[in-house]
N, C-alpha and C positions, 0 to 999 in steps of 0.2 A: 553533547552528544557530539563531538569532532566533527562531523562532516557538513553541519546544516549550521544557519541560522536562526535561528527563533526571532524575531524584533518584538514582538506583543504576546503575555498569555505564558510566558514558560512558567511563569509561577501555576498555572492553573492545569502544569496535564500530568497527566498520571501517566505511570508504568506498567503495562504489563505483560513479563515473560514467563512462556511454557516453553516444558518438553524441554528439549535441551538447553536453554536458556540463551541462544548466543543470539539469535533476533530481540528485538528494539522494541513494543510497539506502544503509542505514543498517542493517549485519548486527552481529552478535553474532561478533567474531570467533574464541571458543572455539569453539561450537557451529553458525557457520553457518545462526541465524536469523532472520529475515527481519524485523528493527523496528520503521523508518518510512525513508517518505522524504518528500523537499520536492520539491514534484510540476514538470513541467517546463511542462503549461501554464497553471497559476495557480502560481507562488512563494513566493504570498500564504497555500497552502495546504500541509497536510500528511496525508499517506496514511499511515494505519498500523496496524498489526499487533493488535486488540485481544486474543489470544490472549496476547499478552507483559503486557497491564494486571492489575494484581491487580481481583476481584473482577466483569471482565465474561467472556463465552462469546463467543464466534460460535454460540455454540446462538440466546442471545438479539436475534438479528434475522431476520424471519422469514422478508427477502428481502436476496440478495446479487449486484448484480451482477459475471457473470466476462468478466473482456476476456480479446480473442482473443489477446493479445502479442505477434500484428503489428500492427493499426493503429492508429492513436494518433489519437484525436481530434482534435487539435490538428494531423494531419496530414492529412487526411479529415477536415473539417468537415462537407465537404457529403454525407458518407454518412447514409446513414440509423442505420444500425445505430451509427455511432461506435466502433469498435472487441469492444463485446458479442456476446459468443458466449453467452451465454445467463444461463440464470441461478439460484442455489443457494438451497433452500427447506431446512428443517430442517423436518421432519413427524415427529411424535411416532407411534413405534411403541403406544406405547395406544390 
């Protein structure tokens, strides 16, 4: 995995690759949760499911971009959105 260190549970990770086979998506083979992936558009970068990291919550981020799942930024570099469908924002109910 080169650029990332898995401290526990590496034996339970399953790898999934599709389309170009460049990106490497890792999932827990027992529960199916997405843990992290090595990016296709920049293989030196990783996307991480922060909910899998001890001490970090998705609610710690004020805003998170949500991709549309269809338009990859590398496939459509000239589009304005680059595949961004919108943003998630955490707003306290208090």
